[in-house]
DSSP file (Angstrom, degrees, kcal/mol; ACC not computed):
  #  RESIDUE AA STRUCTURE BP1 BP2  ACC     N-H-->O    O-->H-N    N-H-->O    O-->H-N    TCO  KAPPA ALPHA  PHI   PSI    X-CA   Y-CA   Z-CA
    1    1 A M              0   0    0      0, 0.0     2,-0.3     0, 0.0    69,-0.1   0.000 360.0 360.0 360.0 137.6    0.0    0.0    0.0
    2    2 A A        -     0   0    0     67,-0.1    72,-3.4    51,-0.0     2,-0.3  -0.996 360.0-142.2-162.3 160.0    1.3    3.4   -0.8
    3    3 A I        -     0   0    0     -2,-0.3     2,-0.3    70,-0.2    73,-0.2  -0.913  20.8-136.4-122.3 157.8    0.5    6.9   -1.8
    4    4 A S  E     -a   76   0A   0     71,-2.7    73,-3.2    -2,-0.3     2,-0.4  -0.833   7.9-158.1-119.5 152.7    2.4    9.2   -4.1
    5    5 A V  E     -a   77   0A   0     -2,-0.3    73,-0.2    71,-0.2    71,-0.0  -0.995  18.3-133.3-131.4 121.7    3.4   13.0   -3.7
    6    6 A T     >  -     0   0    0     71,-2.5     4,-2.2    -2,-0.4     5,-0.2  -0.304  25.4-112.0 -68.4 160.0    4.2   15.1   -6.7
    7    7 A A  H  > S+     0   0    0      1,-0.2     4,-2.0     2,-0.2     5,-0.1   0.837 119.2  54.7 -65.3 -33.5    7.3   17.4   -6.6
    8    8 A A  H  > S+     0   0    0      1,-0.2     4,-2.1     2,-0.2    -1,-0.2   0.927 110.2  45.2 -68.8 -42.3    4.9   20.4   -6.6
    9    9 A A  H  > S+     0   0    0     68,-0.3     4,-2.4     2,-0.2    -2,-0.2   0.853 112.2  50.9 -68.3 -35.5    3.0   19.1   -3.6
   10   10 A A  H  X S+     0   0    0     -4,-2.2     4,-3.0     2,-0.2    -1,-0.2   0.917 111.4  49.3 -66.1 -41.9    6.3   18.3   -1.7
   11   11 A E  H  X S+     0   0    0     -4,-2.0     4,-2.0     2,-0.2    -2,-0.2   0.902 111.1  49.2 -64.4 -43.7    7.6   21.8   -2.4
   12   12 A H  H  X S+     0   0    0     -4,-2.1     4,-2.1     2,-0.2    -2,-0.2   0.944 113.3  45.4 -62.5 -50.3    4.3   23.4   -1.1
   13   13 A V  H  X S+     0   0    0     -4,-2.4     4,-2.9     1,-0.2     5,-0.2   0.907 110.3  55.1 -63.3 -42.4    4.4   21.3    2.0
   14   14 A G  H  X S+     0   0    0     -4,-3.0     4,-2.3     1,-0.2    -1,-0.2   0.910 108.4  49.1 -57.7 -40.9    8.2   22.1    2.6
   15   15 A K  H  X S+     0   0    0     -4,-2.0     4,-2.3     2,-0.2    -1,-0.2   0.897 110.9  50.2 -67.7 -39.0    7.4   25.8    2.4
   16   16 A Q  H  X S+     0   0    0     -4,-2.1     4,-1.8     2,-0.2    -2,-0.2   0.928 111.6  47.4 -62.9 -44.7    4.6   25.4    4.9
   17   17 A L  H  X>S+     0   0    0     -4,-2.9     4,-1.6     2,-0.2     5,-0.6   0.905 112.0  51.2 -60.8 -41.4    6.8   23.5    7.3
   18   18 A A  H  <5S+     0   0    0     -4,-2.3    -2,-0.2    -5,-0.2    -1,-0.2   0.877 110.3  48.6 -67.5 -36.2    9.5   26.1    6.9
   19   19 A A  H  <5S+     0   0    0     -4,-2.3    -1,-0.2     1,-0.2    -2,-0.2   0.808 109.7  52.1 -64.7 -32.4    7.1   28.9    7.6
   20   20 A R  H  <5S-     0   0    0     -4,-1.8    -1,-0.2    -5,-0.2    -2,-0.2   0.751 102.4-137.2 -79.9 -24.9    5.9   27.1   10.6
   21   21 A G  T  <5S+     0   0    0     -4,-1.6     2,-0.3    -5,-0.1    -3,-0.1   0.346  71.5  37.9  93.2 -11.6    9.4   26.7   12.0
   22   22 A R      < +     0   0    0     -5,-0.6    -2,-0.1     3,-0.0     2,-0.1  -0.971  60.5 105.6-163.4 168.5    9.1   23.1   13.1
   23   23 A G        -     0   0    0     -2,-0.3    23,-0.3    23,-0.2     3,-0.1  -0.211  53.1-122.8 124.9 145.7    7.6   19.7   12.3
   24   24 A E  S    S-     0   0    0     21,-3.6    37,-0.4     1,-0.3     2,-0.3   0.687  77.2 -73.6 -86.4 -24.2    8.5   16.3   10.9
   25   25 A G  E     -C   45   0B   0     20,-1.0    20,-3.1    35,-0.1     2,-0.3  -0.976  62.3 -55.6 156.8-158.4    6.0   16.5    8.0
   26   26 A I  E     -Cd  44  62B   0     35,-2.1    37,-3.1    -2,-0.3     2,-0.5  -0.885  34.4-139.0-119.3 150.7    2.3   16.3    7.4
   27   27 A R  E     -Cd  43  63B   0     16,-3.0    16,-1.5    -2,-0.3     2,-0.4  -0.961  13.9-165.1-107.5 129.0   -0.3   13.7    8.2
   28   28 A I  E     +Cd  42  64B   0     35,-2.5    37,-0.5    -2,-0.5     2,-0.3  -0.931  25.3 143.2-107.9 133.9   -3.0   12.8    5.7
   29   29 A G  E     -C   41   0B   0     12,-2.4    12,-3.2    -2,-0.4     2,-0.3  -0.895  39.7-116.7-152.1-176.6   -6.0   10.8    6.9
   30   30 A V  E     -C   40   0B   0     -2,-0.3     2,-0.3    10,-0.3    10,-0.2  -0.939  22.1-171.5-129.2 154.5   -9.7   10.4    6.4
   31   31 A K  E     -C   39   0B   0      8,-2.1     8,-2.4    -2,-0.3     2,-0.4  -0.963  37.5 -95.1-138.0 154.2  -12.6   10.9    8.9
   32   32 A T  E    S+C   38   0B   0     -2,-0.3     2,-0.3     6,-0.2     6,-0.3  -0.605  73.1 121.1 -73.7 125.7  -16.3   10.3    8.8
   33   33 A S  E  >  +C   37   0B   0      4,-1.2     4,-0.9    -2,-0.4    72,-0.2  -0.972  35.7  32.1-173.7 161.0  -17.8   13.5    7.7
   34   34 A G  T  4 S-     0   0    0     -2,-0.3     3,-0.1     1,-0.2     5,-0.1  -0.046  93.7 -59.6  76.8-173.5  -20.0   15.3    5.1
   35   35 A C  T  4 S+     0   0    0      1,-0.2    -1,-0.2     3,-0.1    63,-0.0   0.657 132.0  48.4 -83.7 -18.8  -22.9   14.1    3.0
   36   36 A S  T  4 S-     0   0    0     -3,-0.2    -1,-0.2     2,-0.2    -2,-0.2   0.625 112.5-109.7 -97.9 -10.5  -20.8   11.3    1.3
   37   37 A G  E  < S+C   33   0B   0     -4,-0.9    -4,-1.2    -3,-0.1     2,-0.3  -0.140  84.5  54.5 117.8 -38.3  -19.3    9.7    4.3
   38   38 A L  E     -CE  32 105B   0     67,-2.0    67,-3.0    -6,-0.3     2,-0.3  -0.966  51.5-174.0-137.1 147.8  -15.5   10.5    4.4
   39   39 A A  E     -C   31   0B   0     -8,-2.4    -8,-2.1    -2,-0.3    65,-0.1  -0.987  30.7-105.9-138.2 148.6  -13.4   13.6    4.2
   40   40 A Y  E     -C   30   0B   0     -2,-0.3     2,-0.4    63,-0.3   -10,-0.3  -0.449  29.6-157.2 -71.3 148.1   -9.7   14.2    4.0
   41   41 A V  E     -C   29   0B   0    -12,-3.2   -12,-2.4    -2,-0.1     2,-0.4  -0.996   7.9-172.3-126.9 127.8   -7.8   15.4    7.1
   42   42 A L  E     +C   28   0B   0     -2,-0.4     2,-0.3   -14,-0.2   -14,-0.2  -0.956  13.6 157.3-119.9 142.8   -4.4   17.3    7.0
   43   43 A E  E     -C   27   0B   0    -16,-1.5   -16,-3.0    -2,-0.4     2,-0.2  -0.984  42.2-105.7-155.9 152.6   -2.3   18.1   10.0
   44   44 A F  E     -C   26   0B   0     -2,-0.3     2,-0.5   -18,-0.2   -18,-0.3  -0.521  32.5-140.2 -76.4 152.7    1.3   18.9   10.8
   45   45 A V  E     +C   25   0B   0    -20,-3.1   -21,-3.6    -2,-0.2   -20,-1.0  -0.953  30.7 165.3-115.0 121.5    3.2   16.1   12.5
   46   46 A D  S    S+     0   0    0     -2,-0.5     2,-0.4     1,-0.3   -23,-0.2   0.681  78.9  31.1-103.1 -23.4    5.7   17.1   15.3
   47   47 A D  S    S-     0   0    0    -24,-0.0    -1,-0.3   -23,-0.0     2,-0.1  -0.951  84.9-128.9-134.7 115.0    6.0   13.5   16.7
   48   48 A Q        -     0   0    0     -2,-0.4    -3,-0.0    -3,-0.2    15,-0.0  -0.339  16.7-132.8 -58.7 131.6    5.7   10.4   14.5
   49   49 A D    >   -     0   0    0      1,-0.1     3,-1.8    -2,-0.1    -1,-0.1  -0.728  17.4-131.1 -79.6 134.4    3.2    7.7   15.6
   50   50 A P  T 3  S+     0   0    0      0, 0.0    -1,-0.1     0, 0.0    -2,-0.1   0.752 105.7  57.1 -60.2 -21.5    5.0    4.3   15.4
   51   51 A S  T 3  S+     0   0    0      2,-0.1     2,-0.1    -3,-0.0    -3,-0.0   0.524  85.6 109.5 -87.4  -7.4    2.1    2.8   13.5
   52   52 A D    <   -     0   0    0     -3,-1.8     2,-0.4    13,-0.1    13,-0.2  -0.413  66.8-131.4 -72.3 142.2    2.2    5.5   10.7
   53   53 A S  E     -F   64   0B   0     11,-3.0    11,-2.2    -2,-0.1     2,-0.4  -0.823  25.9-147.9 -83.3 135.1    3.3    4.6    7.2
   54   54 A V  E     -F   63   0B   0     -2,-0.4     2,-0.4     9,-0.2     9,-0.2  -0.912  16.4-175.5-110.1 131.5    5.8    7.2    6.0
   55   55 A F  E     -F   62   0B   0      7,-2.7     7,-3.1    -2,-0.4     2,-0.5  -0.997   9.6-161.0-124.0 130.3    6.3    8.3    2.4
   56   56 A E  E     +F   61   0B   0     -2,-0.4     2,-0.4     5,-0.2     5,-0.2  -0.934  14.0 170.7-115.9 129.9    9.1   10.7    1.6
   57   57 A V  E >  S-F   60   0B   0      3,-2.5     3,-3.0    -2,-0.5   -51,-0.0  -0.997  74.0 -18.1-131.8 129.8    9.4   12.9   -1.6
   58   58 A D  T 3  S-     0   0    0     -2,-0.4     3,-0.1     1,-0.3    -1,-0.1   0.836 128.8 -50.2  48.9  38.1   12.0   15.6   -2.0
   59   59 A G  T 3  S+     0   0    0      1,-0.3     2,-0.4   -45,-0.0    -1,-0.3   0.334 112.4 118.7  85.6 -11.4   12.8   15.7    1.6
   60   60 A V  E <   - F   0  57B   0     -3,-3.0    -3,-2.5   -35,-0.0     2,-0.5  -0.789  52.5-146.2 -94.4 132.8    9.1   16.0    2.7
   61   61 A R  E     - F   0  56B   0    -37,-0.4   -35,-2.1    -2,-0.4     2,-0.5  -0.854   9.8-167.0-102.3 128.6    7.6   13.4    4.9
   62   62 A V  E     -dF  26  55B   0     -7,-3.1    -7,-2.7    -2,-0.5     2,-0.4  -0.954   9.2-157.7-115.5 130.6    3.9   12.4    4.6
   63   63 A F  E     -dF  27  54B   0    -37,-3.1   -35,-2.5    -2,-0.5     2,-0.4  -0.891   8.9-174.6-113.3 141.0    2.5   10.2    7.4
   64   64 A V  E     -dF  28  53B   0    -11,-2.2   -11,-3.0    -2,-0.4   -35,-0.1  -0.995  20.5-133.2-134.7 126.4   -0.5    8.1    7.0
   65   65 A D     >  -     0   0    0    -37,-0.5     4,-1.9    -2,-0.4     3,-0.2  -0.416  29.8-111.6 -76.1 160.5   -2.2    6.1    9.9
   66   66 A P  H  > S+     0   0    0      0, 0.0     4,-0.9     0, 0.0    -1,-0.1   0.848 114.2  53.1 -62.9 -37.2   -3.1    2.4    9.1
   67   67 A K  H >> S+     0   0    0      1,-0.2     4,-0.5     2,-0.2     3,-0.5   0.903 113.0  43.9 -63.7 -43.2   -6.9    2.9    9.1
   68   68 A S  H >> S+     0   0    0      1,-0.2     4,-1.4     2,-0.2     3,-0.9   0.822 101.0  69.6 -73.3 -30.7   -6.7    5.8    6.6
   69   69 A L  H 3X S+     0   0    0     -4,-1.9     4,-1.3     1,-0.3    -1,-0.2   0.825  90.4  62.8 -56.9 -33.9   -4.2    4.0    4.4
   70   70 A V  H << S+     0   0    0     -4,-0.9    -1,-0.3    -3,-0.5    -2,-0.2   0.888 110.8  37.1 -58.5 -41.8   -6.9    1.6    3.4
   71   71 A Y  H << S+     0   0    0     -3,-0.9    23,-0.3    -4,-0.5    -1,-0.2   0.642 121.2  45.8 -83.1 -17.1   -8.9    4.4    1.8
   72   72 A L  H >< S+     0   0    0     -4,-1.4     3,-2.7    -3,-0.2    -2,-0.2   0.433  74.5 132.2-106.7  -3.6   -5.9    6.3    0.5
   73   73 A D  T 3< S+     0   0    0     -4,-1.3   -70,-0.2     1,-0.3    21,-0.2  -0.291  80.6  14.4 -54.5 123.5   -4.0    3.4   -1.1
   74   74 A G  T 3  S+     0   0    0    -72,-3.4    -1,-0.3     1,-0.3   -71,-0.2   0.416  92.9 145.9  91.2   0.2   -3.0    4.5   -4.6
   75   75 A T    <   -     0   0    0     -3,-2.7   -71,-2.7   -73,-0.3     2,-0.5  -0.469  39.4-148.7 -76.3 141.0   -3.7    8.2   -4.1
   76   76 A I  E     -aB   4  91A   0     15,-2.0    15,-3.0   -73,-0.2     2,-0.5  -0.939   7.7-155.4-103.1 125.8   -1.6   10.9   -5.7
   77   77 A V  E     +aB   5  90A   0    -73,-3.2   -71,-2.5    -2,-0.5     2,-0.3  -0.890  23.6 169.7-101.2 125.8   -1.4   14.1   -3.7
   78   78 A D  E     - B   0  89A   0     11,-2.7    11,-3.5    -2,-0.5     2,-0.5  -0.878  35.1-117.4-132.9 161.1   -0.6   17.1   -6.0
   79   79 A F  E     - B   0  88A   0     -2,-0.3     2,-0.3     9,-0.2     9,-0.2  -0.909  34.3-171.6-104.1 127.9   -0.6   20.9   -5.6
   80   80 A A  E     - B   0  87A   0      7,-3.1     7,-2.2    -2,-0.5     2,-0.4  -0.924  13.6-166.5-124.2 147.0   -3.1   22.7   -7.7
   81   81 A R  E     + B   0  86A   0     -2,-0.3     2,-0.4     5,-0.2     5,-0.2  -0.988  12.1 170.1-131.6 119.4   -3.6   26.4   -8.3
   82   82 A E  E >   - B   0  85A   0      3,-2.6     3,-1.9    -2,-0.4     2,-0.2  -0.932  63.9 -52.5-134.5 107.8   -6.9   27.7   -9.9
   83   83 A G  T 3  S-     0   0    0     -2,-0.4     0, 0.0     1,-0.3     0, 0.0  -0.456 122.5 -17.9  65.8-127.0   -7.5   31.4  -10.0
   84   84 A L  T 3  S+     0   0    0     -2,-0.2    -1,-0.3    -3,-0.1     2,-0.2   0.603 122.1  89.6 -84.0 -12.9   -7.1   32.7   -6.5
   85   85 A N  E <   +B   82   0A   0     -3,-1.9    -3,-2.6     2,-0.0     2,-0.3  -0.601  48.3 164.6 -88.6 143.9   -7.5   29.2   -4.9
   86   86 A E  E     +B   81   0A   0     -2,-0.2     2,-0.3    -5,-0.2    -5,-0.2  -0.978  14.1 109.5-150.6 157.7   -4.5   26.9   -4.3
   87   87 A G  E     -B   80   0A   0     -7,-2.2    -7,-3.1    -2,-0.3     2,-0.2  -0.955  63.6 -42.0 160.1-177.9   -4.0   23.8   -2.1
   88   88 A L  E     -B   79   0A   0     -2,-0.3     2,-0.4    -9,-0.2    -9,-0.2  -0.521  48.4-157.8 -78.6 142.7   -3.4   20.1   -2.0
   89   89 A E  E     -B   78   0A   0    -11,-3.5   -11,-2.7    -2,-0.2     2,-0.6  -0.985   4.0-147.2-126.8 135.6   -5.4   18.0   -4.4
   90   90 A F  E     -B   77   0A   0     -2,-0.4     2,-0.9   -13,-0.2   -13,-0.2  -0.911   9.2-170.0-111.3 116.9   -6.2   14.3   -4.0
   91   91 A R  E     -B   76   0A   0    -15,-3.0   -15,-2.0    -2,-0.6    -2,-0.0  -0.821  20.5-179.2-107.5  96.8   -6.5   11.9   -6.9
   92   92 A N    >   -     0   0    0     -2,-0.9     3,-1.3   -17,-0.2   -17,-0.1  -0.848  25.3-162.2-100.8 117.7   -7.8    8.8   -5.2
   93   93 A P  T 3  S+     0   0    0      0, 0.0    -1,-0.1     0, 0.0   -19,-0.1   0.620  88.9  63.9 -71.2 -12.8   -8.5    5.8   -7.3
   94   94 A N  T 3  S+     0   0    0    -23,-0.3     2,-0.2   -21,-0.2   -22,-0.1   0.656  73.2 110.9 -87.5 -15.3  -10.7    4.3   -4.5
   95   95 A V    <   +     0   0    0     -3,-1.3    12,-0.2     1,-0.2     3,-0.1  -0.369  38.8 179.3 -70.1 125.2  -13.4    7.1   -4.6
   96   96 A A        -     0   0    0     10,-3.2     2,-0.3     1,-0.3    11,-0.2   0.740  67.9  -9.4 -95.1 -23.4  -16.6    5.7   -5.9
   97   97 A G  E     -G  106   0B   0      9,-1.4     9,-2.4   -61,-0.1    -1,-0.3  -0.984  57.8-144.7-166.7 159.3  -18.5    9.1   -5.6
   98   98 A E  E     -G  105   0B   0     -2,-0.3     7,-0.2     7,-0.2     2,-0.1  -0.909  26.8-108.6-130.1 159.7  -18.4   12.6   -4.2
   99   99 A C    >   -     0   0    0      5,-1.7     3,-1.2    -2,-0.3     5,-0.1  -0.412  42.5-101.0 -79.5 163.4  -20.8   15.0   -2.8
  100  100 A G  T 3  S+     0   0    0      1,-0.3    -1,-0.1     2,-0.1    -2,-0.0   0.823 122.4  49.2 -52.0 -38.8  -21.8   18.1   -4.9
  101  101 A C  T 3  S-     0   0    0      1,-0.0    -1,-0.3     0, 0.0    -3,-0.0   0.613 106.5-126.0 -85.0 -11.8  -19.5   20.4   -3.1
  102  102 A G  S <  S+     0   0    0     -3,-1.2    -2,-0.1     2,-0.2    -1,-0.0   0.517  78.8 113.8  88.9   1.4  -16.4   18.1   -3.4
  103  103 A E  S    S+     0   0    0    -64,-0.1   -63,-0.3    -5,-0.0     2,-0.3   0.712  75.9  30.3 -84.4 -18.8  -15.8   18.1    0.4
  104  104 A S        -     0   0    0    -65,-0.1    -5,-1.7    -5,-0.1     2,-0.3  -0.895  63.4-168.7-135.3 167.0  -16.6   14.5    1.0
  105  105 A F  E     -EG  38  98B   0    -67,-3.0   -67,-2.0    -2,-0.3     2,-0.3  -0.921  11.9-141.2-147.0 168.5  -16.3   11.1   -0.8
  106  106 A T  E       G   0  97B   0     -9,-2.4   -10,-3.2    -2,-0.3    -9,-1.4  -0.963 360.0 360.0-130.9 153.9  -17.4    7.5   -0.6
  107  107 A V              0   0    0     -2,-0.3    -1,-0.1   -12,-0.2   -70,-0.1   0.369 360.0 360.0-118.6 360.0  -15.5    4.3   -1.5
């Protein structure tokens, strides 16, 4: 099981960590939420949980807990900029459907 992080996403996360001044990387997970059932969760990681899977790209570490990895396996994390909006984008092959607003998904 694995997730991929593009160079653009790694660069963006690296800048966020540098601006924050500390942190081992970011954690990507899923939680029950929204009208479709699951939503992505992002947080900075200051201390690694021993059960986390760790993926490293261009010196940036991405942590995923075992329960979330089942839903995120095969996901590509990219950085997207559209007009004035920018942020991380998830291309998850496990998604069977999304809500109308795009905030939650189902597998």
